[in-house]
N, C-alpha and C positions, 0 to 999 in steps of 0.2 A: 216750486215757487222760489224765485230768487229774491235777493235783498230789496230790490226796487219794488217788486210786487208786494212784498210784505210791508214795506213803508207805505205803499198806497193803501193797503188795508187799514193801517193805523191812522193815517192822516184822513182818510175818508170817514172813518168813525168819528174822529174829532170834528171834522167839518159838519157832518150831519148833526152831531150833538150841539154844536154851536148854533146851527140853524134852528133846531128844535127849541133851544133855550130862548133864542130871540122871539120865536113864535109864542112861547109861553109868557113872555114879558111884553108883548106888543101893545097891550092895553094900558101900560103904565107910562107915565110921563118920565122924562129923565130925572126929575126931582124925586118922584116916587120910587124909582129904581134905586137911586142913591140912598134914600131913606131906608128901604128894605135891606140894602146891603150893609149899611153902617149900623142899623138897629139890631140886626140878627145876633151879634155877639152879646149885646146887652140883654136881650131876651133870654138867651141861653143861660147867662150868668145869674140873672136876677129875677126871673119870671116868678110871680106870686099871684095866682089867679083869685084867691079868696081871702084877702086881708082887709081888715077895716081899721079905722083909726090911723090913717096914713098921714105922714108929714107932708108939707107942701112939695118937697122934692120927690117924695115917693109917689105922690099923686100925679106929678108931672110925668114920671116914669110910667105909671099906669095908663096915662093918656096916650103915650107913645105905643105902649103894648096894644091898646085897643085899635089904634090906627094901623099898626103892623098887621094885626089879625084881620081887620076890615079889608085891607088891600089884598091880602092873601086869598080871602074868601071871595071877594067881589071882582077882582081884576086879574088874577093870575090864572093862566090856562094850565091846570094841573096835568091834563093828558099829555100836552106837549113837553112839560117838564119831566114827567115820568119817562116819556120816550127818549128824551135826552139822556137821562140816567141809564136807561137800558142800553143805549148805544155806547156809552162810556164803559159799561161792564164788559163789552166785547173786547176791550183793550186787555183784559186779564185772561184771555184765551191762552191756556198753557201750550197748546199745540203750536200756535202762531208765535208765541214768545220763544219757545225752544228753537223753532225754525229761524227766527230773527237772530238769536244768539249764534247759531251756526253760520248763518249767512254773513254776519258781521265779524266773526272771530278773526278773520285774516285781513280785515280792512285797515288801511293806514289812517292814523288820526288826521283830522282836518288841519290844514296848515295854520290858519289864523286862530288866535286865542279867542275864546268866548267870554266876555265879561261876566263875572260871577261864577265861573266854572274853572276848576283846576283838574289836572290829570288829562288822560286821553279822551278826546271827544271824537267819535267815529262818524257822527252825522250831526249836522246842525242846519236847521232851516227856519227862517222867519216866515210865518204864514199869517193870513188874515185873522186867525183865531189864536195866535200866540206862537212862541218859540218852541220848536220840537228838537229835542236833544237825545242822542244815543251815546251814552258813556261807555268807555272800555271796561275790560275785566280787571284792571288794576285799581288802585285807590284813586278816588275822585272826591272833589269837594264841590258842593252846590250851594250857592247863596241864592235861594229862590225868591223871586219877587214877582211883580205883576206881569213881567214879560213872558214867563214860562207857562206853556200849555201842557206839554207832555215831556217827561223825562223817563227814559228807560235806561237803566244801568245794568250792564252785563255781569257785574260782580265786583269783588274787591272790598276792602275796608273803606267804605265811603262815609263822608260827613255831609249831612243835609242840614241847612240852616234856613230860617225864614218861614215862609208860607209853604208848608210841605203838603202838597195835594189839596190846597185850599187857595182859591183865587183871591188876589187883592185888587182885582180889576172889575169894575162894574160893567165894562163893555165886553170883555172877553169871557169871563165867568167860569170857564171850565179849567181845572188844573188837576193833572194826574201824575203821580210818581209811581213807577214800578221798578223795583230792584230785584234782580234775579239771584242774588246771593252775596254772601260776605258778612263780615262782622261790622255792621254799620252803626253810626251814631246819628241821632236825630235831635236837633235843637230847634224846636218849633217856636215861632213867635206867636 
């Protein structure tokens, strides 16, 4: 398998996961998607299922938690969401990652700089499901935002900032970061 075949493996997995995610969310309105997306962090931080004597603001939060749960139970296609997650786990296939590292080890960096990325970038492609980047084996910096779908870094002392492996985009939804080695720093937002 050459580098282009390996890229096809990774981008196909991302495309299929994107399609599965869309299928999972197809019964939700755009407003409901946005609600689930924005409410998720609050649920994780402040979920309290069995409290009484709530203040007005706490009761408003409980109302949002109930709506969040209702949408998940009644409108989300879990089978498709699980399939999307399974497809994304294929990206961690060690055999293909090792082959990708070998295939790209002698590639020249792309000539144009990629906004939000410093260091050598060996591959960059904007796709319908987000930006796909392969970073070189030297030090790289990644300021990850809603544009990024997949970052595979071949090594080096890298710095990751922003949404690391967590999408900021309700439309694209999947975000994966794979770093194959180095003494890295992660500054998650």
